[in-house]
C-alpha positions in Angstrom: 34.1 28.0 -11.6 33.6 24.3 -12.0 35.0 21.2 -10.4 37.0 19.1 -12.8 39.0 16.1 -11.6 38.8 17.3 -8.0 40.2 20.7 -8.9 38.4 24.0 -9.5 38.7 25.5 -12.9 37.2 28.6 -14.5 33.9 28.0 -16.2 34.5 28.7 -20.0 30.7 29.3 -20.5 28.9 32.6 -20.0 27.7 33.7 -16.6 24.7 31.8 -15.2 25.5 28.7 -17.2 25.1 25.1 -15.6 28.1 23.9 -13.7 29.5 20.6 -15.0 31.2 18.1 -12.6 33.5 15.5 -14.0 34.2 12.8 -11.5 37.6 11.4 -11.0 37.1 7.9 -12.4 40.5 6.5 -11.3 39.2 6.3 -7.7 36.4 4.0 -8.4 37.0 0.5 -6.9 37.0 -2.4 -9.2 33.7 -4.3 -9.7 35.3 -7.7 -9.2 33.7 -9.8 -6.5 35.8 -10.4 -3.5 34.0 -13.4 -2.1 33.2 -16.7 -3.9 29.4 -17.1 -4.2 27.8 -20.6 -4.2 24.5 -21.3 -5.8 21.9 -22.6 -3.4 19.7 -25.4 -4.7 16.1 -24.3 -5.3 13.4 -26.0 -3.2 11.6 -28.9 -4.8 8.6 -27.9 -6.8 5.2 -28.0 -5.0 2.9 -30.9 -5.6 0.4 -30.4 -8.4 -2.4 -32.2 -6.6 -4.6 -30.9 -3.9 -6.6 -32.5 -1.1 -10.3 -31.9 -1.0 -11.2 -34.1 1.9 -13.7 -31.6 3.4 -15.3 -30.7 0.1 -18.5 -32.7 0.7 -18.9 -31.0 4.1 -18.4 -27.6 2.6 -20.9 -28.3 -0.2 -23.6 -29.5 2.3 -23.1 -26.3 4.3 -23.4 -24.2 1.3 -26.7 -25.9 0.3 -28.2 -25.5 3.8 -30.5 -22.6 4.5 -29.1 -19.6 6.2 -29.6 -19.2 9.9 -32.2 -16.4 10.6 -32.2 -14.6 13.9 -35.7 -13.4 14.4 -34.8 -10.9 17.1 -32.4 -9.2 14.7 -35.0 -9.1 11.9 -37.6 -7.6 14.3 -35.1 -4.9 15.4 -34.2 -4.0 11.9 -37.9 -3.7 10.9 -38.5 -1.4 14.0 -35.6 0.9 12.8 -36.9 1.0 9.3 -40.4 2.0 10.5 -39.0 4.7 12.8 -39.0 8.0 10.9 -36.6 9.5 13.5 -33.9 7.0 12.9 -31.1 7.9 12.7 -31.6 10.9 15.0 -30.6 14.4 14.0 -27.9 14.1 16.8 -26.5 10.9 15.2 -26.5 12.4 11.7 -24.7 15.5 13.0 -22.0 13.4 14.6 -21.6 11.3 11.4 -21.4 14.5 9.3 -18.7 15.9 11.6 -16.7 12.7 11.4 -16.9 12.7 7.6 -15.9 16.4 7.4 -12.9 15.9 9.7 -11.7 13.0 7.6 -12.1 15.0 4.4 -10.0 17.8 5.9 -7.4 15.4 6.9 -7.3 13.7 3.5 -7.1 17.0 1.7 -4.2 18.3 3.9 -2.3 15.1 3.5 -2.7 15.2 -0.3 -1.7 18.8 -0.7 1.5 18.5 1.3 
């Protein structure tokens, strides 16, 4: 059986063939617009000039030497020298976090 023009008809094809549906085209509303549309004026183009009033200040800051915090440098040197950093406990926690994210990513991608 197939649906043609809103009515069921016998399918002329062999069993297990694909059903064909012909839509009733006389029920499609017209595509004419029912409201008048008005064209809005586009905004004026942006200015082609740019203001660089702070350019000299930025250039002077870029040329200045970076601020060094000696306490942070000393702490970093201590950590690099410590053969137990990061600790086995910290490494296990990081490995667990990475593994849990890998499991979450693989399950979300397979679904």
